[in-house]
C-alpha positions as CSV (number, residue, x, y, z in Angstrom):
1,M,-43.4,232.8,-110.0
2,D,-45.7,234.2,-112.6
3,K,-48.4,232.0,-114.1
4,L,-46.8,231.6,-117.5
5,K,-43.4,230.6,-116.0
6,K,-45.1,228.1,-113.7
7,F,-46.9,226.6,-116.7
8,E,-43.6,226.4,-118.7
9,L,-42.1,224.6,-115.7
10,M,-45.0,222.2,-115.7
11,E,-44.5,221.6,-119.5
12,K,-40.8,220.9,-118.8
13,I,-41.7,218.4,-116.1
14,T,-44.2,216.7,-118.4
15,N,-41.5,216.3,-121.0
16,E,-39.1,214.9,-118.4
17,L,-41.6,212.4,-117.2
18,E,-42.3,211.4,-120.9
19,D,-38.5,210.9,-121.3
20,L,-38.3,208.9,-118.1
21,K,-41.2,206.7,-119.3
22,N,-39.5,206.1,-122.7
23,S,-36.2,205.3,-120.9
24,Q,-37.9,202.8,-118.6
25,I,-39.6,201.2,-121.6
26,A,-36.2,200.8,-123.2
27,V,-34.9,199.1,-120.1
28,L,-37.9,196.8,-120.1
29,N,-37.3,195.9,-123.8
30,K,-33.6,195.2,-123.0
31,I,-34.6,192.8,-120.2
32,T,-37.0,191.1,-122.5
33,K,-34.3,190.6,-125.1
34,I,-32.0,189.1,-122.5
35,E,-34.8,186.8,-121.3
36,V,-35.3,185.6,-124.9
37,D,-31.6,185.1,-125.5
38,N,-31.3,183.2,-122.3
39,I,-33.9,180.7,-123.4
40,E,-31.2,179.3,-125.7
41,L,-28.4,179.8,-123.3
42,G,-30.1,178.5,-120.2
43,N,-28.2,180.4,-117.5
44,K,-29.8,179.6,-114.2
45,K,-28.9,182.8,-112.5
46,L,-30.5,184.8,-115.3
47,E,-33.6,182.5,-115.2
48,Q,-33.9,183.2,-111.5
49,R,-33.4,187.0,-111.5
50,L,-34.7,188.3,-114.9
51,P,-38.4,187.7,-114.2
52,D,-38.3,189.8,-111.0
53,M,-36.4,192.5,-112.9
54,H,-38.9,192.4,-115.7
55,Q,-41.8,192.8,-113.3
56,Y,-40.1,195.6,-111.4
57,A,-39.4,197.4,-114.6
58,A,-43.0,196.9,-115.8
59,D,-44.3,198.2,-112.5
60,T,-42.1,201.2,-112.8
61,V,-43.4,201.9,-116.3
62,D,-47.0,201.7,-114.9
63,S,-46.1,204.1,-112.1
64,I,-44.6,206.6,-114.4
65,K,-47.6,206.5,-116.7
66,E,-49.9,207.0,-113.8
67,I,-47.9,210.0,-112.5
68,L,-47.7,211.5,-116.0
69,E,-51.4,211.2,-116.7
70,N,-52.2,212.8,-113.4
71,F,-49.7,215.6,-113.9
72,E,-50.9,216.3,-117.4
73,E,-54.4,216.6,-116.0
74,I,-53.2,219.1,-113.4
75,K,-51.3,221.0,-116.0
76,N,-54.3,221.2,-118.3
77,Q,-56.5,222.4,-115.5
78,Y,-54.0,225.0,-114.6
79,S,-53.8,226.1,-118.2
80,D,-57.6,226.4,-118.5
81,K,-58.0,228.2,-115.2
82,N,-55.3,230.7,-115.9
83,N,-55.9,231.2,-119.6
84,I,-52.4,230.3,-120.5
85,D,-53.0,230.5,-124.3
86,S,-53.9,234.1,-123.9
87,L,-50.9,234.8,-121.7
88,K,-48.7,233.2,-124.4
89,E,-50.1,235.4,-127.0
90,Q,-49.6,238.5,-124.9
91,E,-46.0,237.4,-124.2
92,A,-45.4,236.9,-128.0
93,L,-46.7,240.4,-128.8
94,K,-44.2,241.9,-126.3
95,K,-41.3,240.4,-128.3
């Protein structure tokens, strides 16, 4: 795989991780809304299970953020090391 294609794949993965993080935040927000609604309803099963679900979803968001930050750092280092901006310009001139 050439350097530019590898970088493009890294960008794709970064975008997918960002989408994953946003999706997980949406799940976390839904759980929070259910918890708030259940305050009025008072369903015991929901009271028992939702806090654990909330914590699990929050932990997952934190994990995704950590992975994303690390991967972006690796991607940026790769870009700098391999002069990706210059390779993109060269590729654009060929077209």
